[in-house]
Backbone as JSON, one array per atom type, in Angstrom:
{
  "sequence": "GREAGLDPQRCLALADAGRFLAASRDLLITGPTGTNVMDIVIGLAHAG",
  "N": [[37.78, 107.35, 106.03], [40.65, 107.54, 106.58], [41.18, 104.85, 106.24], [40.79, 104.62, 103.56], [43.02, 105.76, 102.6], [43.18, 108.5, 102.81], [44.24, 111.68, 104.0], [43.25, 113.37, 106.81], [43.95, 116.04, 107.61], [45.01, 117.13, 105.27], [42.78, 116.99, 103.59], [41.1, 118.82, 104.89], [42.64, 121.15, 104.6], [42.46, 121.49, 101.88], [39.85, 122.12, 101.61], [38.13, 119.94, 101.28], [36.56, 118.21, 102.81], [34.29, 116.72, 102.42], [34.88, 114.56, 100.7], [36.55, 113.01, 102.35], [34.78, 112.44, 104.47], [32.78, 111.04, 103.08], [34.21, 108.78, 102.26], [34.67, 107.59, 104.71], [32.18, 106.91, 105.4], [30.7, 108.73, 106.87], [29.42, 110.95, 105.99], [26.9, 113.34, 106.05], [23.92, 113.54, 104.44], [21.41, 115.63, 103.66], [19.42, 116.04, 101.79], [17.01, 117.7, 99.58], [15.92, 120.85, 100.83], [14.26, 122.9, 100.25], [14.82, 125.47, 100.85], [17.08, 128.3, 100.95], [19.3, 127.71, 102.48], [22.59, 127.21, 103.42], [24.24, 126.29, 105.4], [24.83, 124.1, 108.16], [24.58, 123.35, 111.55], [25.75, 121.18, 113.94], [25.51, 119.84, 117.1], [27.3, 117.83, 119.32], [27.27, 115.68, 122.09], [28.95, 113.98, 124.65], [28.14, 111.5, 126.85], [29.24, 111.11, 130.09]],
  "CA": [[38.67, 108.26, 105.41], [42.05, 107.09, 106.65], [41.25, 103.5, 105.67], [40.82, 104.81, 102.1], [44.28, 106.39, 102.27], [43.05, 109.95, 102.81], [44.79, 112.39, 105.15], [42.22, 114.34, 107.23], [44.47, 117.4, 107.62], [45.13, 117.57, 103.87], [41.42, 117.21, 103.09], [40.63, 120.09, 105.46], [43.4, 122.25, 103.99], [41.98, 121.64, 100.5], [38.39, 122.32, 101.68], [37.58, 118.73, 100.66], [36.14, 117.32, 103.89], [33.24, 115.84, 101.92], [35.47, 113.31, 100.18], [37.01, 112.24, 103.5], [33.6, 111.94, 105.19], [32.13, 110.04, 102.25], [35.03, 107.57, 102.3], [34.52, 106.96, 106.03], [30.74, 106.68, 105.55], [30.22, 109.66, 107.9], [28.87, 112.13, 105.33], [25.48, 113.57, 106.29], [23.24, 114.07, 103.27], [20.08, 116.0, 104.13], [18.44, 116.08, 100.71], [16.49, 119.04, 99.32], [15.21, 121.46, 101.96], [13.33, 123.89, 99.75], [15.24, 126.79, 101.3], [18.39, 128.71, 100.47], [20.2, 127.59, 103.63], [23.77, 126.46, 103.01], [25.02, 125.87, 106.55], [24.18, 123.3, 109.19], [25.37, 123.25, 112.78], [25.38, 119.99, 114.71], [26.18, 119.75, 118.4], [27.43, 116.48, 119.84], [27.63, 115.61, 123.51], [29.35, 112.65, 125.09], [27.75, 111.25, 128.24], [30.36, 110.48, 130.77]],
  "C": [[40.1, 107.77, 105.41], [42.21, 105.7, 106.05], [41.31, 103.55, 104.14], [42.1, 105.51, 101.66], [44.23, 107.91, 102.24], [43.59, 110.54, 104.11], [43.78, 113.46, 105.58], [42.71, 115.78, 107.22], [44.58, 117.96, 106.2], [43.74, 117.85, 103.29], [40.86, 118.52, 103.62], [41.33, 121.27, 104.8], [42.93, 122.53, 102.56], [40.48, 121.91, 100.44], [37.66, 121.16, 101.01], [37.18, 117.72, 101.73], [35.08, 116.33, 103.42], [33.77, 114.52, 101.41], [35.93, 112.42, 101.32], [35.82, 111.62, 104.23], [32.85, 110.89, 104.39], [32.89, 108.72, 102.3], [34.9, 106.84, 103.63], [33.06, 106.67, 106.37], [30.15, 107.53, 106.68], [29.61, 110.92, 107.29], [27.37, 112.2, 105.56], [24.88, 114.22, 105.05], [21.8, 114.35, 103.67], [19.03, 115.93, 103.04], [17.93, 117.5, 100.53], [15.7, 119.58, 100.5], [14.17, 122.47, 101.5], [13.65, 125.31, 100.22], [16.63, 127.09, 100.75], [19.4, 128.69, 101.62], [21.38, 126.7, 103.23], [24.59, 125.94, 104.18], [24.18, 125.02, 107.48], [25.12, 123.23, 110.38], [24.85, 122.06, 113.56], [26.18, 119.99, 115.99], [26.17, 118.3, 118.87], [27.85, 116.53, 121.3], [27.94, 114.16, 123.86], [28.97, 112.49, 126.56], [28.92, 110.59, 128.95], [30.78, 111.27, 131.88]]
}
């Protein structure tokens, strides 16, 4: 994202996180699910 010249705060303010994540190759694309679910929650934990 930043390497592509995008500002993460501006992308969030514009509800355009997808463009930032795509530019940083961090966009998660799940593909068709066959359901009408529009939200996904992901939990991350750091061992340490």
